[in-house]
MOPAC internal coordinates of N, CA, C and O (Angstrom, degrees):
PM7 1SCF
backbone

  N    0.0000 0     0.00 0     0.00 0    0    0    0
  C    1.4449 1     0.00 0     0.00 0    1    0    0
  C    1.5197 1   107.83 1     0.00 0    2    1    0
  O    1.2310 1   121.15 1   -48.01 1    3    2    1
  N    1.3383 1   115.40 1   131.99 1    3    2    1
  C    1.4135 1   119.22 1  -179.02 1    5    3    2
  C    1.5495 1   110.32 1   -83.68 1    6    5    3
  O    1.2310 1   120.36 1   -12.36 1    7    6    5
  N    1.2932 1   116.92 1   167.64 1    7    6    5
  C    1.4562 1   121.17 1   179.30 1    9    7    6
  C    1.5157 1   110.87 1   -63.84 1   10    9    7
  O    1.2310 1   120.79 1   143.05 1   11   10    9
  N    1.3192 1   116.10 1   -36.95 1   11   10    9
  C    1.4844 1   120.36 1   177.31 1   13   11   10
  C    1.5227 1   110.84 1   -65.18 1   14   13   11
  O    1.2310 1   118.95 1   139.21 1   15   14   13
  N    1.3288 1   119.61 1   -40.79 1   15   14   13
  C    1.4734 1   121.56 1   176.59 1   17   15   14
  C    1.4858 1   110.91 1   -61.87 1   18   17   15
  O    1.2310 1   120.76 1   135.78 1   19   18   17
  N    1.3616 1   116.16 1   -44.22 1   19   18   17
  C    1.4518 1   121.29 1  -178.77 1   21   19   18
  C    1.5088 1   110.69 1   -62.47 1   22   21   19
  O    1.2310 1   119.92 1   136.86 1   23   22   21
  N    1.3399 1   117.75 1   -43.14 1   23   22   21
  C    1.4621 1   122.63 1   178.90 1   25   23   22
  C    1.5359 1   110.97 1   -65.19 1   26   25   23
  O    1.2310 1   120.18 1   145.20 1   27   26   25
  N    1.3384 1   117.26 1   -34.80 1   27   26   25
  C    1.4699 1   122.10 1   178.25 1   29   27   26
  C    1.4867 1   109.15 1   -65.87 1   30   29   27
  O    1.2310 1   120.69 1   135.89 1   31   30   29
  N    1.3327 1   116.29 1   -44.11 1   31   30   29
  C    1.4601 1   119.11 1   179.75 1   33   31   30
  C    1.5326 1   112.90 1   -62.99 1   34   33   31
  O    1.2310 1   121.03 1   138.65 1   35   34   33
  N    1.3368 1   115.63 1   -41.35 1   35   34   33
  C    1.4449 1   120.78 1   177.43 1   37   35   34
  C    1.5189 1   111.53 1   -63.57 1   38   37   35
  O    1.2310 1   119.81 1   140.16 1   39   38   37
  N    1.2987 1   117.97 1   -39.84 1   39   38   37
  C    1.4640 1   122.72 1   179.78 1   41   39   38
  C    1.5106 1   110.36 1   -67.28 1   42   41   39
  O    1.2310 1   119.32 1   138.21 1   43   42   41
  N    1.2926 1   118.90 1   -41.79 1   43   42   41
  C    1.4709 1   120.82 1   178.31 1   45   43   42
  C    1.5309 1   110.94 1   -64.41 1   46   45   43
  O    1.2310 1   119.79 1   132.32 1   47   46   45
  N    1.2845 1   118.01 1   -47.68 1   47   46   45
  C    1.4967 1   121.25 1   179.61 1   49   47   46
  C    1.4888 1   110.26 1   -63.07 1   50   49   47
  O    1.2310 1   119.28 1   138.05 1   51   50   49
  N    1.3462 1   118.97 1   -41.95 1   51   50   49
  C    1.4419 1   121.98 1   178.60 1   53   51   50
  C    1.5737 1   110.38 1   -63.08 1   54   53   51
  O    1.2310 1   120.34 1   138.29 1   55   54   53
  N    1.3097 1   116.96 1   -41.71 1   55   54   53
  C    1.4469 1   120.70 1   178.86 1   57   55   54
  C    1.5520 1   110.52 1   -65.14 1   58   57   55
  O    1.2310 1   121.02 1   141.40 1   59   58   57
  N    1.3219 1   115.66 1   -38.60 1   59   58   57
  C    1.4306 1   119.82 1   178.96 1   61   59   58
  C    1.5208 1   110.77 1   -65.21 1   62   61   59
  O    1.2310 1   120.34 1   139.00 1   63   62   61
  N    1.3438 1   116.95 1   -41.00 1   63   62   61
  C    1.4813 1   121.42 1   177.00 1   65   63   62
  C    1.4988 1   111.12 1   -64.72 1   66   65   63
  O    1.2310 1   119.85 1   136.63 1   67   66   65
  N    1.3457 1   117.90 1   -43.37 1   67   66   65
  C    1.4927 1   120.81 1  -179.38 1   69   67   66
  C    1.5306 1   110.00 1   -65.41 1   70   69   67
  O    1.2310 1   119.55 1   139.71 1   71   70   69
  N    1.3022 1   118.46 1   -40.29 1   71   70   69
  C    1.4651 1   122.94 1  -179.51 1   73   71   70
  C    1.5454 1   108.42 1   -66.01 1   74   73   71
  O    1.2310 1   120.50 1   133.46 1   75   74   73
  N    1.3325 1   116.65 1   -46.54 1   75   74   73
  C    1.4578 1   121.43 1   179.05 1   77   75   74
  C    1.5414 1   111.48 1   -58.74 1   78   77   75
  O    1.2310 1   121.33 1   135.14 1   79   78   77
  N    1.3763 1   115.06 1   -44.86 1   79   78   77
  C    1.4538 1   118.85 1   179.74 1   81   79   78
  C    1.5538 1   111.23 1   -62.99 1   82   81   79
  O    1.2310 1   121.65 1   139.10 1   83   82   81
  N    1.3054 1   114.45 1   -40.90 1   83   82   81
  C    1.4746 1   120.77 1   178.62 1   85   83   82
  C    1.5546 1   110.29 1   -61.33 1   86   85   83
  O    1.2310 1   120.50 1   147.32 1   87   86   85
  N    1.3227 1   116.65 1   -32.68 1   87   86   85
  C    1.4593 1   122.06 1  -179.27 1   89   87   86
  C    1.5151 1   112.57 1   -92.75 1   90   89   87
  O    1.2310 1   119.61 1  -169.79 1   91   90   89
  N    1.3330 1   118.36 1    10.21 1   91   90   89
  C    1.4281 1   121.21 1   176.29 1   93   91   90
  C    1.5177 1   116.13 1    82.47 1   94   93   91
  O    1.2310 1   120.10 1  -166.08 1   95   94   93
  N    1.3188 1   117.42 1    13.92 1   95   94   93
  C    1.4497 1   121.23 1   178.96 1   97   95   94
  C    1.5189 1   106.39 1  -109.77 1   98   97   95
  O    1.2310 1   120.56 1   -66.11 1   99   98   97
  N    1.3118 1   116.54 1   113.89 1   99   98   97
  C    1.4619 1   121.15 1  -175.44 1  101   99   98
  C    1.5162 1   110.72 1  -104.11 1  102  101   99
  O    1.2310 1   120.94 1   -52.43 1  103  102  101
  N    1.3021 1   115.81 1   127.57 1  103  102  101
  C    1.4528 1   123.01 1   179.00 1  105  103  102
  C    1.5013 1   110.83 1  -149.32 1  106  105  103
  O    1.2310 1   119.38 1   -16.16 1  107  106  105
  N    1.3003 1   118.79 1   163.84 1  107  106  105
  C    1.4415 1   121.33 1   179.50 1  109  107  106
  C    1.5202 1   107.93 1   -83.54 1  110  109  107
  O    1.2310 1   121.66 1   -13.12 1  111  110  109
  N    1.3542 1   114.42 1   166.88 1  111  110  109
  C    1.4756 1   120.47 1   177.80 1  113  111  110
  C    1.5199 1   109.75 1   -61.17 1  114  113  111
  O    1.2310 1   121.08 1   140.01 1  115  114  113
  N    1.3523 1   115.54 1   -39.99 1  115  114  113
  C    1.4736 1   118.61 1  -176.94 1  117  115  114
  C    1.5178 1   113.05 1   -70.58 1  118  117  115
  O    1.2310 1   119.75 1   146.92 1  119  118  117
  N    1.3160 1   118.08 1   -33.08 1  119  118  117
  C    1.4433 1   122.66 1   173.88 1  121  119  118
  C    1.5214 1   109.87 1   -65.39 1  122  121  119
  O    1.2310 1   120.90 1   138.73 1  123  122  121
  N    1.3342 1   115.88 1   -41.27 1  123  122  121
  C    1.4902 1   118.75 1   179.28 1  125  123  122
  C    1.4729 1   110.71 1   -69.25 1  126  125  123
  O    1.2310 1   119.02 1   147.28 1  127  126  125
  N    1.3441 1   119.47 1   -32.72 1  127  126  125
  C    1.4590 1   121.33 1   175.95 1  129  127  126
  C    1.5165 1   111.39 1   -61.69 1  130  129  127
  O    1.2310 1   121.60 1   140.01 1  131  130  129
  N    1.3346 1   114.55 1   -39.99 1  131  130  129
  C    1.4835 1   117.75 1   176.74 1  133  131  130
  C    1.5167 1   112.57 1   -65.75 1  134  133  131
  O    1.2310 1   119.88 1   144.19 1  135  134  133
  N    1.3467 1   117.83 1   -35.81 1  135  134  133
  C    1.4613 1   122.18 1   173.31 1  137  135  134
  C    1.5433 1   110.19 1   -62.26 1  138  137  135
  O    1.2310 1   121.02 1   134.22 1  139  138  137
  N    1.3303 1   115.66 1   -45.78 1  139  138  137
  C    1.4639 1   119.48 1   179.26 1  141  139  138
  C    1.5083 1   112.23 1   -60.95 1  142  141  139
  O    1.2310 1   119.89 1   139.72 1  143  142  141
  N    1.3322 1   117.81 1   -40.28 1  143  142  141
  C    1.4598 1   120.35 1   177.37 1  145  143  142
  C    1.4987 1   111.24 1   -64.11 1  146  145  143
  O    1.2310 1   119.85 1   139.39 1  147  146  145
  N    1.3409 1   117.90 1   -40.61 1  147  146  145
  C    1.4438 1   121.89 1   178.92 1  149  147  146
  C    1.5539 1   111.29 1   -65.64 1  150  149  147
  O    1.2310 1   121.35 1   137.65 1  151  150  149
  N    1.3061 1   115.02 1   -42.35 1  151  150  149
  C    1.4914 1   118.16 1   177.52 1  153  151  150
  C    1.5452 1   111.32 1   -66.71 1  154  153  151
  O    1.2310 1   120.99 1   143.83 1  155  154  153
  N    1.2876 1   115.71 1   -36.17 1  155  154  153
  C    1.5028 1   118.01 1   177.43 1  157  155  154
  C    1.5535 1   109.87 1   -62.49 1  158  157  155
  O    1.2310 1   120.61 1   137.98 1  159  158  157
  N    1.3100 1   116.43 1   -42.02 1  159  158  157
  C    1.4606 1   120.47 1   179.43 1  161  159  158
  C    1.5431 1   110.12 1   -65.41 1  162  161  159
  O    1.2310 1   120.48 1   138.44 1  163  162  161
  N    1.3066 1   116.68 1   -41.56 1  163  162  161
  C    1.4842 1   121.25 1   176.73 1  165  163  162
  C    1.5335 1   110.82 1   -62.94 1  166  165  163
  O    1.2310 1   120.92 1   140.44 1  167  166  165
  N    1.3149 1   115.84 1   -39.56 1  167  166  165
  C    1.4539 1   120.45 1   179.44 1  169  167  166
  C    1.5077 1   110.97 1   -67.63 1  170  169  167
  O    1.2310 1   119.14 1   142.11 1  171  170  169
  N    1.3309 1   119.25 1   -37.89 1  171  170  169
  C    1.4255 1   122.92 1   177.59 1  173  171  170
  C    1.5308 1   109.43 1   -63.69 1  174  173  171
  O    1.2310 1   119.82 1   138.10 1  175  174  173
  N    1.3243 1   117.96 1   -41.90 1  175  174  173
  C    1.4473 1   122.30 1   178.60 1  177  175  174
  C    1.5458 1   110.65 1   -63.67 1  178  177  175
  O    1.2310 1   120.92 1   133.76 1  179  178  177
  N    1.3526 1   115.84 1   -46.24 1  179  178  177
  C    1.4518 1   119.98 1   177.38 1  181  179  178
  C    1.5337 1   112.60 1   -61.33 1  182  181  179
  O    1.2310 1   120.12 1   141.34 1  183  182  181
  N    1.3220 1   117.38 1   -38.66 1  183  182  181
  C    1.4542 1   119.45 1   176.42 1  185  183  182
  C    1.5013 1   113.13 1   -62.83 1  186  185  183
  O    1.2310 1   121.33 1   138.13 1  187  186  185
  N    1.3648 1   115.05 1   -41.87 1  187  186  185
  C    1.4766 1   119.52 1   179.15 1  189  187  186
  C    1.5387 1   110.06 1   -65.06 1  190  189  187
  O    1.2310 1   120.59 1   140.03 1  191  190  189
  N    1.3235 1   116.48 1   -39.97 1  191  190  189
  C    1.4752 1   120.32 1   179.21 1  193  191  190
  C    1.5140 1   111.83 1   -68.36 1  194  193  191
  O    1.2310 1   119.92 1   147.68 1  195  194  193
  N    1.3502 1   117.77 1   -32.32 1  195  194  193
  C    1.4220 1   121.59 1   176.65 1  197  195  194
  C    1.5190 1   110.90 1   -68.41 1  198  197  195
  O    1.2310 1   120.72 1   142.29 1  199  198  197
  N    1.3117 1   116.23 1   -37.71 1  199  198  197
  C    1.5050 1   118.98 1   175.33 1  201  199  198
  C    1.5193 1   109.38 1   -65.39 1  202  201  199
  O    1.2310 1   119.94 1   137.18 1  203  202  201
  N    1.3160 1   117.72 1   -42.82 1  203  202  201
  C    1.4479 1   120.78 1   178.78 1  205  203  202
  C    1.5347 1   111.90 1   -60.08 1  206  205  203
  O    1.2310 1   121.73 1   139.86 1  207  206  205
  N    1.3460 1   114.30 1   -40.14 1  207  206  205
  C    1.4813 1   118.09 1  -177.66 1  209  207  206
  C    1.5375 1   110.57 1   -57.16 1  210  209  207
  O    1.2310 1   119.75 1   142.05 1  211  210  209
  N    1.3448 1   118.09 1   -37.95 1  211  210  209
  C    1.4323 1   119.74 1  -178.53 1  213  211  210
  C    1.5219 1   114.73 1   -85.62 1  214  213  211
  O    1.2310 1   119.76 1   166.58 1  215  214  213
  N    1.3128 1   118.05 1   -13.42 1  215  214  213
  C    1.4678 1   120.52 1  -172.58 1  217  215  214
  C    1.5172 1   116.35 1  -118.03 1  218  217  215
  O    1.2310 1   120.58 1   144.83 1  219  218  217
  N    1.3173 1   116.50 1   -35.17 1  219  218  217
  C    1.4707 1   119.55 1  -169.94 1  221  219  218
  C    1.4951 1   113.28 1  -112.10 1  222  221  219
  O    1.2310 1   119.16 1   -38.14 1  223  222  221
  N    1.3228 1   119.21 1   141.86 1  223  222  221
  C    1.4557 1   121.21 1   178.56 1  225  223  222
  C    1.5434 1   112.80 1   -74.66 1  226  225  223
  O    1.2310 1   120.59 1   163.24 1  227  226  225
  N    1.2814 1   116.49 1   -16.76 1  227  226  225
  C    1.4853 1   120.34 1  -175.95 1  229  227  226
  C    1.5196 1   113.30 1   -92.67 1  230  229  227
  O    1.2310 1   121.00 1  -155.00 1  231  230  229
  N    1.3311 1   115.69 1    25.00 1  231  230  229
  C    1.4642 1   122.43 1  -177.28 1  233  231  230
  C    1.4913 1   111.08 1   -62.87 1  234  233  231
  O    1.2310 1   119.22 1   -44.62 1  235  234  233
  N    1.3326 1   119.09 1   135.38 1  235  234  233
  C    1.4512 1   126.14 1   179.90 1  237  235  234
  C    1.5095 1   111.64 1  -104.71 1  238  237  235
  O    1.2310 1   120.61 1   -87.47 1  239  238  237
  N    1.3641 1   116.43 1    92.53 1  239  238  237
  C    1.4415 1   121.85 1  -176.30 1  241  239  238
  C    1.5468 1   111.02 1   -68.62 1  242  241  239
  O    1.2310 1   119.98 1   147.55 1  243  242  241
  N    1.3083 1   117.64 1   -32.45 1  243  242  241
  C    1.4302 1   120.89 1  -179.55 1  245  243  242
  C    1.5643 1   110.30 1   -63.56 1  246  245  243
  O    1.2310 1   121.26 1   137.62 1  247  246  245
  N    1.3089 1   115.20 1   -42.38 1  247  246  245
  C    1.4745 1   119.80 1   175.93 1  249  247  246
  C    1.5506 1   111.67 1   -61.71 1  250  249  247
  O    1.2310 1   121.07 1   138.65 1  251  250  249
  N    1.3316 1   115.56 1   -41.35 1  251  250  249
  C    1.4672 1   119.91 1   177.65 1  253  251  250
  C    1.5240 1   110.79 1   -58.22 1  254  253  251
  O    1.2310 1   120.90 1   133.24 1  255  254  253
  N    1.3365 1   115.88 1   -46.76 1  255  254  253
  C    1.4748 1   120.22 1   179.20 1  257  255  254
  C    1.5026 1   112.22 1   -64.73 1  258  257  255
  O    1.2310 1   119.17 1   142.21 1  259  258  257
  N    1.3128 1   119.19 1   -37.79 1  259  258  257
  C    1.4687 1   120.63 1   179.23 1  261  259  258
  C    1.5336 1   111.37 1   -65.43 1  262  261  259
  O    1.2310 1   120.77 1   137.07 1  263  262  261
  N    1.3264 1   116.13 1   -42.93 1  263  262  261
  C    1.4664 1   121.40 1   179.13 1  265  263  262
  C    1.5123 1   110.94 1   -65.20 1  266  265  263
  O    1.2310 1   120.42 1   139.72 1  267  266  265
  N    1.3408 1   116.79 1   -40.28 1  267  266  265
  C    1.4574 1   120.18 1   178.42 1  269  267  266
  C    1.5361 1   112.04 1   -63.30 1  270  269  267
  O    1.2310 1   120.79 1   137.84 1  271  270  269
  N    1.3283 1   116.09 1   -42.16 1  271  270  269
  C    1.4496 1   120.81 1   177.15 1  273  271  270
  C    1.5000 1   111.85 1   -63.96 1  274  273  271
  O    1.2310 1   120.16 1   138.90 1  275  274  273
  N    1.3720 1   117.31 1   -41.10 1  275  274  273
  C    1.4175 1   123.57 1  -179.33 1  277  275  274
  C    1.5266 1   109.47 1   -63.39 1  278  277  275
  O    1.2310 1   119.64 1   134.06 1  279  278  277
  N    1.3320 1   118.29 1   -45.94 1  279  278  277
  C    1.4452 1   122.20 1   178.76 1  281  279  278
  C    1.4782 1   112.00 1   -61.14 1  282  281  279
  O    1.2310 1   119.51 1   137.96 1  283  282  281
  N    1.3531 1   118.54 1   -42.04 1  283  282  281
  C    1.4530 1   123.40 1   177.64 1  285  283  282
  C    1.5627 1   110.95 1   -62.53 1  286  285  283
  O    1.2310 1   121.20 1   141.10 1  287  286  285
  N    1.3143 1   115.31 1   -38.90 1  287  286  285
  C    1.4643 1   120.77 1   179.19 1  289  287  286
  C    1.5203 1   111.27 1   -67.30 1  290  289  287
  O    1.2310 1   120.55 1   135.68 1  291  290  289
  N    1.3314 1   116.56 1   -44.32 1  291  290  289
  C    1.4539 1   119.63 1   178.69 1  293  291  290
  C    1.5365 1   110.56 1   -61.50 1  294  293  291
  O    1.2310 1   120.40 1   138.61 1  295  294  293
  N    1.3148 1   116.85 1   -41.39 1  295  294  293
  C    1.5128 1   120.80 1   179.43 1  297  295  294
  C    1.5428 1   107.75 1   -67.61 1  298  297  295
  O    1.2310 1   118.95 1   131.64 1  299  298  297
  N    1.2832 1   119.62 1   -48.36 1  299  298  297
  C    1.4525 1   121.68 1  -178.84 1  301  299  298
  C    1.5392 1   111.94 1   -59.00 1  302  301  299
  O    1.2310 1   120.58 1   134.08 1  303  302  301
  N    1.3524 1   116.50 1   -45.92 1  303  302  301
  C    1.4742 1   120.89 1  -176.30 1  305  303  302
  C    1.5145 1   113.28 1   -72.82 1  306  305  303
  O    1.2310 1   119.90 1   146.73 1  307  306  305
  N    1.3160 1   117.80 1   -33.27 1  307  306  305
  C    1.4848 1   121.10 1  -171.05 1  309  307  306
  C    1.5230 1   114.04 1  -106.34 1  310  309  307
  O    1.2310 1   119.39 1   158.09 1  311  310  309
  N    1.3078 1   118.76 1   -21.91 1  311  310  309
  C    1.4895 1   121.37 1  -178.70 1  313  311  310
  C    1.4962 1   110.62 1  -122.62 1  314  313  311
  O    1.2310 1   119.40 1   139.99 1  315  314  313
  N    1.3299 1   118.75 1   -40.01 1  315  314  313
  C    1.4508 1   122.56 1   179.94 1  317  315  314
  C    1.4971 1   116.51 1    77.15 1  318  317  315
  O    1.2310 1   120.97 1  -161.05 1  319  318  317
  N    1.3315 1   115.75 1    18.95 1  319  318  317
  C    1.4830 1   119.84 1  -177.57 1  321  319  318
  C    1.5208 1   109.74 1   -99.98 1  322  321  319
  O    1.2310 1   122.12 1   -14.99 1  323  322  321
  N    1.3703 1   113.55 1   165.01 1  323  322  321
  C    1.4596 1   117.96 1   174.61 1  325  323  322
  C    1.5328 1   108.17 1   -70.03 1  326  325  323
  O    1.2310 1   121.30 1   -33.05 1  327  326  325
  N    1.3183 1   115.11 1   146.95 1  327  326  325
  C    1.4686 1   119.02 1   177.38 1  329  327  326
  C    1.5224 1   107.62 1  -154.39 1  330  329  327
  O    1.2310 1   121.06 1   -13.26 1  331  330  329
  N    1.2847 1   115.58 1   166.74 1  331  330  329
  C    1.4376 1   121.80 1   169.30 1  333  331  330
  C    1.5188 1   109.81 1  -154.56 1  334  333  331
  O    1.2310 1   120.98 1   -21.18 1  335  334  333
  N    1.2898 1   115.72 1   158.82 1  335  334  333
  C    1.4413 1   121.37 1   178.37 1  337  335  334
  C    1.5387 1   107.13 1  -113.13 1  338  337  335
  O    1.2310 1   121.06 1   -28.87 1  339  338  337
  N    1.3374 1   115.58 1   151.13 1  339  338  337
  C    1.4431 1   120.65 1   177.59 1  341  339  338
  C    1.5223 1   107.68 1  -138.10 1  342  341  339
  O    1.2310 1   120.43 1   -19.74 1  343  342  341
  N    1.3289 1   116.78 1   160.26 1  343  342  341
  C    1.4827 1   121.09 1  -172.47 1  345  343  342
  C    1.5345 1   112.52 1  -111.44 1  346  345  343
  O    1.2310 1   120.35 1  -154.54 1  347  346  345
  N    1.3060 1   116.93 1    25.46 1  347  346  345
  C    1.4536 1   119.84 1   176.43 1  349  347  346
  C    1.5280 1   107.89 1   -97.08 1  350  349  347
  O    1.2310 1   118.87 1   -66.53 1  351  350  349
  N    1.3553 1   119.77 1   113.47 1  351  350  349
  C    1.4128 1   120.79 1  -174.47 1  353  351  350
  C    1.5276 1   114.47 1   -69.94 1  354  353  351
  O    1.2310 1   119.45 1   173.90 1  355  354  353
  N    1.3141 1   118.66 1    -6.10 1  355  354  353
  C    1.4631 1   121.71 1  -177.84 1  357  355  354
  C    1.5235 1   112.52 1   -81.19 1  358  357  355
  O    1.2310 1   119.65 1   168.79 1  359  358  357
  N    1.3002 1   118.27 1   -11.21 1  359  358  357
  C    1.4530 1   121.68 1  -178.57 1  361  359  358
  C    1.5457 1   109.98 1  -132.01 1  362  361  359
  O    1.2310 1   121.19 1    10.65 1  363  362  361
  N    1.3372 1   115.34 1  -169.35 1  363  362  361
  C    1.4774 1   117.82 1   174.91 1  365  363  362
  C    1.4891 1   110.96 1   -68.31 1  366  365  363
  O    1.2310 1   120.34 1   -45.15 1  367  366  365
  N    1.3113 1   116.95 1   134.85 1  367  366  365
  C    1.4796 1   120.49 1   177.60 1  369  367  366
  C    1.5269 1   111.33 1   -83.57 1  370  369  367
  O    1.2310 1   119.75 1   158.09 1  371  370  369
  N    1.3115 1   118.08 1   -21.91 1  371  370  369
  C    1.4857 1   122.22 1   176.13 1  373  371  370
  C    1.5448 1   106.45 1  -117.57 1  374  373  371
  O    1.2310 1   121.63 1   -55.06 1  375  374  373
  N    1.3240 1   114.49 1   124.94 1  375  374  373
  C    1.4612 1   119.92 1   179.26 1  377  375  374
  C    1.5076 1   108.48 1  -118.73 1  378  377  375
  O    1.2310 1   120.32 1   -47.01 1  379  378  377
  N    1.3201 1   116.99 1   132.99 1  379  378  377
  C    1.4627 1   120.98 1  -177.34 1  381  379  378
  C    1.5508 1   106.43 1  -127.10 1  382  381  379
  O    1.2310 1   120.50 1   -32.03 1  383  382  381
  N    1.3275 1   116.65 1   147.97 1  383  382  381
  C    1.4380 1   122.20 1   173.08 1  385  383  382
  C    1.5368 1   106.91 1  -101.52 1  386  385  383
  O    1.2310 1   120.71 1   -77.39 1  387  386  385
  N    1.3270 1   116.24 1   102.61 1  387  386  385
  C    1.4626 1   122.52 1  -176.51 1  389  387  386
  C    1.5196 1   110.55 1  -109.52 1  390  389  387
  O    1.2310 1   120.40 1   -23.94 1  391  390  389
  N    1.3600 1   116.84 1   156.06 1  391  390  389
  C    1.4008 1   123.11 1   175.60 1  393  391  390
  C    1.5190 1   107.06 1  -126.21 1  394  393  391
  O    1.2310 1   120.01 1   -48.51 1  395  394  393
  N    1.3184 1   117.59 1   131.49 1  395  394  393
  C    1.4878 1   120.48 1  -178.99 1  397  395  394
  C    1.5135 1   111.35 1   -79.08 1  398  397  395
  O    1.2310 1   119.47 1    -1.37 1  399  398  397
  N    1.3068 1   118.62 1   178.63 1  399  398  397
  C    1.4368 1   123.53 1  -173.99 1  401  399  398
  C    1.5594 1   112.84 1   -65.57 1  402  401  399
  O    1.2310 1   119.69 1   162.18 1  403  402  401
  N    1.3135 1   118.19 1   -17.82 1  403  402  401
  C    1.4589 1   122.01 1   177.62 1  405  403  402
  C    1.5375 1   112.54 1   -90.45 1  406  405  403
  O    1.2310 1   120.83 1   178.08 1  407  406  405
  N    1.3425 1   116.02 1    -1.92 1  407  406  405
  C    1.4456 1   119.61 1   179.49 1  409  407  406
  C    1.5115 1   113.30 1    90.32 1  410  409  407
  O    1.2310 1   119.98 1  -174.85 1  411  410  409
  N    1.3367 1   117.65 1     5.15 1  411  410  409
  C    1.4595 1   122.57 1   179.49 1  413  411  410
  C    1.5312 1   110.26 1   -84.47 1  414  413  411
  O    1.2310 1   119.54 1   -32.40 1  415  414  413
  N    1.2844 1   118.48 1   147.60 1  415  414  413
  C    1.4283 1   121.96 1   174.25 1  417  415  414
  C    1.5410 1   108.42 1   -67.81 1  418  417  415
  O    1.2310 1   119.92 1   -52.66 1  419  418  417
  N    1.2712 1   117.76 1   127.34 1  419  418  417
  C    1.4295 1   122.80 1  -179.37 1  421  419  418
  C    1.5181 1   108.92 1   -78.04 1  422  421  419
  O    1.2310 1   120.86 1   -56.38 1  423  422  421
  N    1.3447 1   115.95 1   123.62 1  423  422  421
  C    1.4582 1   121.03 1  -175.57 1  425  423  422
  C    1.5018 1   111.42 1  -123.68 1  426  425  423
  O    1.2310 1   121.48 1   -16.14 1  427  426  425
  N    1.3225 1   114.77 1   163.86 1  427  426  425
  C    1.4083 1   119.39 1   170.36 1  429  427  426
  C    1.5295 1   108.27 1  -117.17 1  430  429  427
  O    1.2310 1   118.83 1    -3.68 1  431  430  429
  N    1.2987 1   119.83 1   176.32 1  431  430  429
  C    1.4616 1   120.64 1  -171.86 1  433  431  430
  C    1.5500 1   113.66 1   -83.88 1  434  433  431
  O    1.2310 1   119.92 1   171.33 1  435  434  433
  N    1.3495 1   117.75 1    -8.67 1  435  434  433
  C    1.4524 1   119.55 1  -174.18 1  437  435  434
  C    1.5378 1   110.89 1   -84.17 1  438  437  435
  O    1.2310 1   119.97 1   124.25 1  439  438  437
  N    1.3396 1   117.67 1   -55.75 1  439  438  437
  C    1.4545 1   116.29 1  -172.09 1  441  439  438
  C    1.5437 1   110.57 1  -118.34 1  442  441  439
  O    1.2310 1   119.90 1   173.64 1  443  442  441
  N    1.2871 1   117.79 1    -6.36 1  443  442  441
  C    1.4646 1   120.51 1   173.08 1  445  443  442
  C    1.5283 1   116.37 1    70.03 1  446  445  443
  O    1.2310 1   119.82 1  -174.19 1  447  446  445
  N    1.3148 1   117.94 1     5.81 1  447  446  445
  C    1.4638 1   120.71 1  -174.60 1  449  447  446
  C    1.5061 1   112.02 1  -123.67 1  450  449  447
  O    1.2310 1   119.73 1   139.15 1  451  450  449
  N    1.3001 1   118.12 1   -40.85 1  451  450  449
  C    1.4304 1   121.91 1  -173.14 1  453  451  450
  C    1.5414 1   108.83 1  -130.80 1  454  453  451
  O    1.2310 1   120.96 1    -6.07 1  455  454  453
  N    1.2737 1   115.77 1   173.93 1  455  454  453
  C    1.4636 1   118.98 1   178.15 1  457  455  454
  C    1.4829 1   110.13 1  -136.60 1  458  457  455
  O    1.2310 1   120.40 1   -30.20 1  459  458  457
  N    1.3045 1   116.84 1   149.80 1  459  458  457
  C    1.4598 1   123.31 1   169.52 1  461  459  458
  C    1.5295 1   107.12 1  -111.49 1  462  461  459
  O    1.2310 1   120.02 1     8.46 1  463  462  461
  N    1.2850 1   117.56 1  -171.54 1  463  462  461
  C    1.4389 1   123.75 1  -179.68 1  465  463  462
  C    1.5308 1   106.60 1  -100.79 1  466  465  463
  O    1.2310 1   119.91 1   -88.52 1  467  466  465
  N    1.3087 1   117.79 1    91.48 1  467  466  465
  C    1.4454 1   121.88 1  -174.31 1  469  467  466
  C    1.5165 1   111.07 1   -90.98 1  470  469  467
  O    1.2310 1   120.93 1  -106.46 1  471  470  469
  N    1.3196 1   115.82 1    73.54 1  471  470  469
  C    1.4669 1   119.12 1   174.55 1  473  471  470
  C    1.4614 1   110.98 1  -153.03 1  474  473  471
  O    1.2310 1   120.10 1   180.00 1  475  474  473

């Protein structure tokens, strides 16, 4: 892992903590790191399913919908921010609207509006 990747992970978890605190959900940094890891795993699964949707005839849409609902529930229960899922494997499959500790909207370099879990 590069220093840039490590700093990106720290910034994401910090923004998740700040957003959760703003929404009245209090948790430690380490608890939020575990939530981030879980969301990252869910996002990887959603990305793989999105690729299968466009390429393979044995695509399981019910599984895709279950994972999307689970990801939205994890975000709602642990962070409390707005989020949405999308089925384009070229980008983040889970998008969250986060605010960092300074009150700024947390952005990534691709679309400038939302962020995924890039790790």
